Each structure stands twice: as C-alpha cells, then as structure tokens.
N, C-alpha and C positions, 0 to 999 in steps of 0.2 A: 202419297205416291208409293208404289211398291218398290222395295229395295231388294236387290239381288246380292248375294255374297258369292264372290268368285274365289276359288282357291288358287293361290299363286303357284306357278310351275316351279318345281324343285330346281331346274336349271337357272331360272331367272334369279331365284333367291340365292343360289350358290354363287353365281357370277357377281352379284351385287355385294355379297358378303366378302368375297375375295378382294374386290376392289377396295372396299372400306378398310379391310385389314392392311392392305398395302399403303393406303393413305395414312393410317395411324402410325406406320413404322417408317415412312419415308422422311428424309431430312432435306434434300436439295429442293429449293423453292420452286424451280421450274418443273421438277418431277412431281412435286406435290400438287401444283396447279393442274398439271396434266391428268393426274389421278382423280382429282376433284371433278374435272370435266368429264372423265369417263364414268364416274359414279353417278353424276347428274344425268348424263345421257342414258345410262342403264335404267335409272328411275323413270325417265321420260318414256323410254321404249316399253317399259312394263305397264305404266299407269296411263299413258296417253298414246296408245298404239296407233300406228298408221299403216294399214294394209295396202294403201294405194287404190282401194276400190272407190269408184265414184259415189258421191252422195247427192241427194236431191236438194237443190236449192229452194229456199222459201219462195223464190219468185215463181216457182212452178205450181204453187198452191193458191187456192182462193179461200179456203177455210182454215182456221187456226185454233189450236188449243193453248190456253195460257195457264201456266202452273207456277205457283210460288215454291221455290225449292228451299230457300233459307231466309231466315230473318234473325238478326241480332239487334235489339233495340238498346240494350245496356251492355256495359263491359262484362258484366257477369254472364250474360247470354253468350257473348263471344268466347270467353274463357271456358265456359262449360262445354262449348262445341268442340274444343281441341283437347279435352281431358285425356282422351285415348290416342292422341297423336294426330298426324296428318297423312293422307286426306281423311276427312270424315266419311262415313259410309255412303251418304247420299252423293257426295262429290266423287268418290271413287267410282261409283256406278256410272255417273255422267261422263267422267273423263275416259272411261273405257268403252263407251258406247260409240262404235265406229259408224253408226248411221248419222251422227252429227259431224259436220265438217271439222277436220283436225284443227284448223286455225282457231275456230271458236272455242274448242275444248282447251287448247293451249292458253288462249287469252284468259279464260275463266280461271285456270290454275294460277297464272301470274297475278291476276287481280285479287284472288282470295289470299294468296301468300302475302301480297303487299298490304292488304287491309289488316291482316293479323299482325304483321310486323310493325305497322304504324301504331296500332292501338295497344299492343301488348309488349312491343320491343322484343318479340320472339320470332325466330326463323326456325324452319325445320329442314334438317339435312336429308340426304337421300335415304337414310335408314329410317326416317320418320321421327327422329329424336329431336327434341326442342333445343335450340341454341338461344339463350337469353342474352341480350346486349344491354350493357349498362350505358344508357344514353340519355341526354337531355331531350332529344327529339329524333324521330325517324320519319322520313317523308320522301315522296317520289319527286324526282327531278324531271322525268318524262311522264306525262299524265295519261297516255292511252294504254300502253302495254304494261308499264311499271315493272319491267324485268330487273331493274336495278333501283336500289333505295339509297338515299343519302342519310348518313348517320352523323348526328352531332354528338360526339362522345361526352359522357358525363364530366362536368367540371370544365377545365380549360386544357386543351390539348395542343394548341399552336405553340411551336418552339419560339423562345425569345430570340430576337436578332434576325429572324428570317423575314425577308421582304413580304409585305402583304399588299393586296389591291388597295388603291388610293381611297382614303376616307372610309374604308370598311374594316379597319384594324380591330374594331371591337367585336367582330364576329369570328367565331371559331372555325377551324378547318372542318372538312367533312370526309368521312370514310365512305367509300363506294362498296356496297355489298350486293351480290346478286340474289336471286329469289331463294336460294338455298342457304343464305347467310355466309357465303364464301366471299372474303374480301378480294376485290379485283382492282382497287386503286384508292387514291386519295385526291381530294380537290382542295383548293386554297380557301374555300368559303362554304359554309352551310347556312344558307338563308332561305327559309321556306317562301315560296311564291315569288322569289327573285331570281334564284339560280335555276337555270334549265340545263338539262343534260340530254344527249342523244340517246336513242334506244339502246345502243351497245355501250354507252358510258365512255366513249372514246373522246368526246368533246363536251365541254360545258361553257356556258356564257352567262354574263351578268353585267348590267351597267354599273360602272364604278366612277369615282371622282365626284364631280358636282352633280349629284343625282338625288339629293334628298334635301329636306328643309334645313338641315344643319349646314349644308354647303351649297346654297342655291346658285351662287354666282361663280363657281369654280369650274374648271375644265372637266367635262364628262368624258368617259372612255368606254369603248367597246372592249370588255375584258373577257378574254378567252382562257378557259381553265382546262388544263391537261390532267389526265388521271395519274400522273406522277407527282402531282402537287405543285407544279410550276404554273405560271400564268403569263399572259402577254396583253398589254394595254395599248389600244390604238385610239388616238384622239377622235372624237366625234365633232360634227360641224357646228352645232348650236350649243349655246350655254343654257342649261335648264334640265328638265326631267326627261329621261328616256325609259321606255319599256322595251323588252326584247322577247321575240318569239323565235324558237329554234325548231326546225323541222326534225321529226323523229329520226330520220336517216342521217342527220347531222350535216347535210349539205348546204343549208341556207340558214343564216342568222339575220333576222330583221330587227334593227334597232329603230324604234318609232319615237319621234320627238313629240312630247305633249306639253301643253302649257295650260294655264287657267284663265287666259284672256277671254272674256265673254263678249260676243258680238250679237247684234240684233238681227232680226230677219230682214231688215231693210238694207243691211250692208251686203255687198256682193261677196260671194264665196271666195275666200282667199286661198291661194295655192302657194306652197313653199316646199323646199326639200325636206319633208318631214320624216321620210323613211330612208335609212341607209342600209343597204344590203351587203352582207359579207358571205363568203363561202365558209364552210366549217373549218377550212384550213387557214383561216384568218385573212384571206385575200379580199380586198375591197372590190365590189362588183359595180354598184351604181347607186345613185340617189333616185328617189321617186317623188314626183310632185303629186301631192294629195291635198284634199281639203284639210283644214286645220283639225288635227285629231283631238278626240275627247280624252282628257286626262284621267277620267274615272274608269275607263275600260281598257283592258289589254287586248292586243290583236291576237288573232288565231291564224295558224298556218297549216297547210296540208302536210301529211306525213312525208311526202316526197319533196316538199319545198317549192312546188310549182306555183301555188297561190297563197296570198295573204289577204285577210279581211280585217277591217278595223272600223270601229264606230268613230265617226267624226262629229264635228260641231253641228248643232241644230238637228240631231237625229239622223244625219246622213250616214249611210253605210257605204264604205268604199271596198272595192275588190281590186287587188293588185296582182298582175302577172309578174312573178319574180324573175321570169326568164326575159321578158321584153321591157319591163318597167312600166307597162301601160296601166293606168289607174282609171277605173270605171266607177261612177256613182250609180248605185242600184236604185231603181225606181221605187218610190214609196207606194204602199197600198192606200186605199181610200181611208181606212181607219188605222191610224198609226200615232200613238202617243210617245212610245220610246222603244225602238228596236235596240235592245242592249244585250241580247244573248245570241252569240254567233257560234255555229258548230259545223265543221266539215264532216262529211261521211268518211269512214275509214279508208276508202279507196280514193278519196279526193275528187270524186265526180260531181259532188253537189255540196251546196252550202245551205244550211237551215238557219232561218232568221226567226227569232221569237222574242218574247218580252211582253210589254204592254202594247201589243200590236197584233196585226193579222199575221198568224203563223204562215210562213211560206218557204218554199224550197227553190233554190236557184240552180239550174243546170249550168255547170261551169263551162261547158263547150259552147252552148247556144246562148247563154245568159237568159234563157226563158225562165220566168217565175211561175210556180204552181202554188195556188192557194191551198193550204192544208185544211182538213175538215174539222180541226179542233175548235176553230173559232165559233162553231155553231153553239158551243156551250155558253158563250158570252151572252146569248139572248136571255139567259136566266139570271144575269147579274150585271149590275152597273160597274162592278170592279172586276177586272180580268187581267191576269198575268200568267205567263207560261214559260216553261223551259223545254224546248224541243230538241230532238236529236234524230239521226237517221243511220241505218245500217247501209252496207254496200248493195243491198238487194231490194231497196225500196220499202223496207219495213221501217216505220217511223213511230216515235213515241213522244208524248208531251205530258209533263206534269202541270196540271192546270190549277191555278189559285183563283177562287171566286169569293167575293164578299169580304166583309170586315167583322171583327168582334164575334158575337154569338152566331152570326150568319156565315162565318168563314167556313169554306169547304175546300178540300184538295182532292183532285181526281187524277188517276193514272189512265191515260188513253193510249191506244195503239191503233195504227192504220197501215194498210198496204197502199202506197201511193196516196190516192185521194179517197179511199174507202175506209171508213172507220169500222173496226171489227171488235173493239174491246174498250169498255169504260167501267171503271170501278172507283168508288170513293175510298180514299186511303184512311186508315183507322185513326181515331183521335189520339192514340198513344204517341204518334209521331207528328202531330199537327204543329208542334212548336219549332220544328226544324225546317229551314229552307233547303229543299232537296233538288237534286239534278239526277238525270238518268243518262246511261251510256250503253250502247249496243256493242256486242261482239261483232267481228267483221261481217259475218253472213247474217247476223240478226237472230241467232238461236238463243242468245242470252241477253237479258237486260239487267244491268247492275245499278241500283239506286243507292245514293250516298249523299251526305250534306254537300252543299255547293262549295264549302271551304275545305273539302277533304284533302287538299294538298298543302294546307297551311302549316302542317307539322304538329298539330294538337294530337295527343296531349303533350304539352311542353311548358317550360317555365316562362316563355316569352311570347306566347300567342295572344295573351290578354284575356283568354277565356277563364272562367272561374274554375277552381279545383274540381276534378272529376269530370271535366268536359272531354268527350272523345269524339272521334270522327264516326259517329254512329247516329242513326241506324244504318245497317248494311243489309240490303235486301237483294236477293237473286231470283230472277224470274226467267222461266224457260218458255220459248215460243216454238210450237211444233206445228207443222203443216198437216192437214187432214184431208 
C-alpha cells in the first residue's frame, strides 16, 4: 500500500504544544482534567479530521478490494511498530483519509490504542509520547469501542479496611484510563471477563456474592461499580451462578442465571425467571422468562440495550426484548450441531449466529433469518466451525475452521449480504490461535484478534504460559470499487 506523508500545519502543532505546556504547569485537578480533554480533542481534530462532507457507504458498492494494513504476530512485531511513536505511518494515513467514514476511523484508533495498551502496558498521550503503566494487567471492560481500559496496578493497591464486594475481596481495585492513558476514575474490582463497564466508563457491573465454586450456595448480588471507587450490591432472585451483559451506553444491565443441570431432549423446555434486568442507574426493571440458560456461554447485548441474546440448553438460542421482556426462541436451521457464537451488528439491527452450525443472520425487526454463504465451504470437510460477525452496512465476515490435525485449515471469508466476495486461507504462522473478527461500524475495517482478547493477558492470573499475549493482531481494510 502506498503511504503518503502529510506535513502538519504550524497552527495545529502550536495549539497542541501550548495546551500540553499548560497541562504540565497546572495544579488544580479539575483544571488539569479540562486541559487534558482539550489536548486530546486537539489531537483528534488533527489526526482524525471531520470536514462534514458525505462519504459513500459500502452498501452502494457491488465490488470490493480487500487489503491487509497491519499484522503483529509476536510481541516483538507490535513493539517494533511503535518504536517511532503513535500513530504509525500507515495508520496516520488511514486516520486522515476523509473518504472513509469518521466513525470507522475513530473506532480503528481506539482499538489500536487498546491493543497496544493491553499487550505492552503502554499508552500514548496527545504529543505521541509513550506512557508506560506498571500493572499486573490491562484489559477492556467494554469490548466494542474500548475507549477506556481497566488497569490492575502492579502488586496490591486496595486499601485495608475499605469495604469490598462480597466474596471478591481477593481481587484488586481497578484504575480507569482513557485511550490516551489519562486516569478518569477507579472501580472497586479489576477482574478480566467478569467486570463490564459502559463505553464512557460511568458505570460498571459484576455479579458478586455466591457466584463461584467457592461460594455456590450463598446469596448472589447485582454489583454496580461507580468510577469513584464505590459500589452498590442488590440481591438477585436465585441462588447460584450469574453472568452479566452491560449495554455499551450503560442503560441496561442483564444478569442471567445459569446452572449446570442437564436435561434430555425428551423433557419439556422449562422456563423460569432466568434474566433480571436493571437500568444502569441500579433500578430493577423486570425479570424475563427464558429457556434454561447454558452455563458455558455468556449473553450478548446490543449497544443501546434494546436486545439481549443468550445460548440456552439443548442448543436453543433465545432473543429477548429488554424493553418488553418478550423472549423468543429462534428457529434452528437444518444443519445445527452447536450455535454457540452470537454477535450483534454495531447498529443493533441484526444478530449473527455461528459456530458448528449453518451461519445465519437474524433481522431483529422482522425476525427473518438469512442463511449466510459461508456454509458452502463445509462441503469440502466433515469438520466445520465458524466465527461470524456483521457491520451495520451488510458486510459480513466469518473465520472458518475446517478439518483436524494435518488437514486443518482456517479461512477468512467476506460477503455482502448473501454474496461471497473474498476467501483466503490464513497463514500457518497463526494456525495455533482461536481467532475472532470484528467490524468497524460501517465495515471499512476488520480487526482480527484471539477470541480471548479481553481476558487480560499478559497477566499473572490468566493461566497462560509466560510470554502469552493477545496476538496476533491483524487489521484489514475493505474498500468499495
């Protein structure tokens, strides 16, 4: 890909320099925060400009060009890419390209900063200078935008004698840092894959109390975490394990009750109050009757909190309207062994179902299901598994796994609605990793990362061997032609 070098305007450099000088000399906390905000906005105005001119959506194209922009397979690859600061030349060119929708460019910046912070514990301030954080782990609490990261400080940071969430006292506090490494708050717990925060980090949630093997018969709570370090626990209805899904806008927290009771296909589907919905302001909304939920899979929720989807027992997929409490069982396709990967489009208009199944997309307004074209690859193998996702513009991707052992292959596929337009075998250097993909809102970029990229690795408590990182990190651009 050809790279352009653009000269910064003297006015932009001067204004940013003045703001940074004021930041370094200011003392009052509120004033410092305001100056940090101004410096970050100045960086964004320069590097992710928005002239307001309309861009052409990918929905208007029938032909596409697919380009790999970046690949870091090892930590050495990632560290080498930031040797000269941030953004890298290829990324600066992309971020400044106003023919690409602004929201897609902003999303890519957030995700690149988050990946660098998680793997290297390094943030970059508006001057492009690195800020290294001494931490046991850095991980996202909101998984799509990742504008804020949760930092588990090195060692033990929780103060003695300060109340902690029930039965979670062995977990440290978490610091909340934005994309530039600026501290915006603190939460009472830093637990990867358990604590969720809203996109603006104004609210966090986690199940507490009797929610793990150590305390299986004790009262569980819906625990709400505030960015000032305080928390509020509200008793939940059942005794046992709960998972939680928090909408990115922080309006809905869905606590889903799961257990390990196994039922046969001959037994009738059992309904109980398995999901308890709360507002982000801690107000109880309603319980939802659903089929008994699967304890091995967490539910997913739309960014605006309107819909929740969860895998239930015997491979059933449920779709819940958080506004009305209506629970719908989605119809299974002819070939379905295990629908265990659920993904909403960024705009919340569709739900993509994949796994060891026929990939399909559900229109959330009509409930109509569309069979996706990726299943055609199954004809060449008796073993098939996939991880599919969709943008808001009908551009869909799936990472396909075929075969076992020496016959194992992994493919990256792309389609517009039901028309497949790109298939490529992924290189053997990354065959050992279970991967997932995620689109920017309009579909201009596809980011590929390990499926456990939110677990907090590298860290001392993930269970991975030394040297394990959330890599590879691959960035792909889709352009209409």
